[in-house]
Each structure stands twice: as structure tokens, then as C-alpha cells.
C-alpha positions as CSV (number, residue, x, y, z in Angstrom):
1,X,3.9,25.6,1.3
2,X,5.6,22.3,0.5
3,X,2.9,20.4,2.4
4,X,0.2,22.2,0.5
5,X,1.7,21.4,-2.9
6,X,2.0,17.7,-1.9
7,X,-1.6,17.6,-0.8
8,X,-2.7,19.2,-4.0
9,X,-0.7,16.6,-6.0
10,X,-2.2,13.9,-3.9
11,X,-5.8,15.0,-4.8
12,X,-4.9,15.2,-8.4
13,X,-3.3,11.8,-8.4
14,X,-6.4,10.2,-6.7
15,X,-8.6,11.8,-9.3
16,X,-6.5,10.4,-12.2
17,X,-6.5,6.8,-11.1
18,X,-7.3,4.5,-14.0
19,X,-10.0,2.5,-12.2
20,X,-11.3,4.6,-9.3
21,X,-14.2,2.3,-8.4
22,X,-11.9,-0.7,-8.0
23,X,-9.3,1.4,-6.1
24,X,-12.0,2.8,-3.7
25,X,-13.4,-0.7,-3.1
26,X,-9.9,-2.0,-2.3
27,X,-9.0,0.9,0.0
28,X,-12.3,0.4,1.9
29,X,-11.4,-3.2,2.5
30,X,-7.9,-2.2,3.8
31,X,-9.4,0.4,6.1
32,X,-11.4,-2.4,7.8
33,X,-8.3,-4.7,8.1
34,X,-7.5,-5.7,11.7
35,X,-4.3,-4.5,13.2
36,X,-1.6,-7.1,13.7
37,X,1.4,-4.9,13.9
38,X,4.8,-6.4,14.4
39,X,8.2,-4.9,14.9
40,X,10.2,-4.2,11.8
41,X,12.8,-6.8,12.9
42,X,10.2,-9.6,12.7
43,X,9.4,-8.9,9.0
44,X,11.1,-10.6,6.0
45,X,14.6,-9.1,5.3
46,X,13.6,-7.8,1.8
47,X,10.6,-6.0,3.4
48,X,12.9,-4.4,6.1
49,X,15.1,-3.0,3.4
50,X,12.0,-1.6,1.6
51,X,10.7,0.0,4.8
52,X,14.1,1.5,5.5
53,X,14.1,3.0,1.9
54,X,10.6,4.4,2.4
55,X,11.4,5.9,5.8
56,X,14.5,7.5,4.4
57,X,12.6,9.0,1.5
58,X,9.8,10.4,3.7
59,X,11.8,11.3,6.8
60,X,11.2,15.0,6.3
61,X,7.5,14.6,5.4
62,X,6.6,12.4,8.3
63,X,3.8,14.7,9.4
64,X,1.9,14.4,6.0
65,X,2.8,10.9,4.9
66,X,1.1,7.7,6.0
67,X,2.6,4.4,4.8
68,X,0.9,1.3,5.8
69,X,1.9,-2.3,5.0
70,X,-0.7,-5.0,4.9
71,X,-0.2,-8.7,4.7
72,X,-2.8,-10.8,3.0
73,X,-3.4,-13.9,0.9
74,X,-4.0,-14.1,-2.8
75,X,-4.2,-17.3,-5.0
76,X,-3.0,-19.3,-1.9
77,X,0.1,-17.1,-1.6
78,X,1.1,-14.6,1.1
79,X,1.3,-11.1,-0.4
80,X,2.3,-7.8,1.0
81,X,0.7,-4.5,0.0
82,X,2.5,-1.2,0.7
83,X,0.0,1.6,0.7
84,X,1.7,5.0,0.4
85,X,-0.9,7.9,0.6
86,X,1.3,10.2,-1.5
87,X,1.6,7.8,-4.4
88,X,-0.7,7.9,-7.4
89,X,-0.1,4.2,-8.2
90,X,-2.2,2.1,-5.9
91,X,-0.9,-1.3,-7.2
92,X,2.7,-0.5,-7.7
93,X,3.9,-1.9,-4.4
94,X,2.4,-5.4,-4.1
95,X,4.9,-8.2,-3.4
96,X,4.9,-12.0,-2.9
97,X,6.3,-13.4,0.3
98,X,9.8,-13.8,-1.3
99,X,9.9,-10.1,-2.3
100,X,9.1,-10.7,-6.0
101,X,6.9,-7.8,-7.2
102,X,3.4,-8.6,-8.4
103,X,3.2,-6.9,-11.8
104,X,-0.3,-5.6,-12.2
105,X,0.5,-4.1,-15.6
106,X,0.2,-7.6,-17.1
107,X,-2.9,-8.6,-15.1
108,X,-6.3,-8.0,-16.8
109,X,-9.0,-5.9,-15.1
110,X,-11.1,-8.9,-14.1
111,X,-8.3,-10.5,-12.2
112,X,-7.3,-7.2,-10.6
113,X,-10.9,-6.7,-9.5
114,X,-10.8,-10.2,-8.0
115,X,-7.6,-9.3,-6.1
116,X,-9.4,-6.4,-4.6
117,X,-12.7,-8.1,-3.7
118,X,-11.8,-11.7,-3.0
119,X,-8.9,-11.2,-0.6
120,X,-10.5,-10.6,2.8
121,X,-7.6,-11.7,4.9
122,X,-5.7,-8.4,5.1
123,X,-3.9,-7.4,8.3
124,X,-2.2,-4.1,9.0
125,X,1.3,-5.2,10.0
126,X,3.4,-2.0,9.9
127,X,2.8,1.8,9.8
128,X,4.9,4.8,9.3
129,X,4.1,8.5,9.4
130,X,1.5,10.8,10.9
131,X,-0.5,11.7,7.8
132,X,-4.0,11.0,7.0
133,X,-5.1,7.5,5.7
């Protein structure tokens, strides 16, 4: 029953996204990203801490959750994108290489759209969970 409720909430959240076309375009780019997975120990320390937090939160929901971490480049800087399939906020977990969060609430739609379409260097570097994309 708990899994059903989470899935229903997920579908509601996806439907309520503020810019669904941009989100869909971006998620399609990520789906095509090559896999370059590394062990957790080879990631930046701040990202290891974040992964440990995520894994602790979802440890009981591992069969329905899928968390993927992508590494890419934007405006000549390395960025990390954490895609959590149970979250309704697609751009809430984007970080610069030093762990500083990229705040999309202060970025205009045009620049956000460029983030989604111009960055073609995404690589899947870490994955957790057995859920769907």
C-alpha cells in the first residue's frame, strides 16, 4: 500500500512540474547519457556525504526508488545533477564541483532552458535503488 501511495504521489508531482517541456527534454538527454560509474569512494567528499544521506532516507524504499547522479559541464564548470525519481523538484539537486548548490530559483527560464539543452556532456556516475527511471 505504501508503494502504491508513493507511486501515485510521483505521478501527481510529475504532472505539476512548472515547465514540463523543459523537464522532459532534460530527462531525455539524461536517459541517453553514457555510463561512467565510479565507486562512491572516488567521488568528492561532499557528494559522498550527500549519497549517504540519500541512501539512509530511501533504505526501506530501495525497490521503488531510483537515484542517479550525473556529472556534466555547464558554463565551463563541472556540475553534478542528482536525479531522484520520487522528488517533484527536478532542479533542486544540482551542485557545482565544490558542493555549492546551483540555485535555479534565481535563474531565468531562458538560462534554465540552456542548461537543459546545451549541456551534452552528461555521464551517469552513480546509481542507487531498483525503481524505474
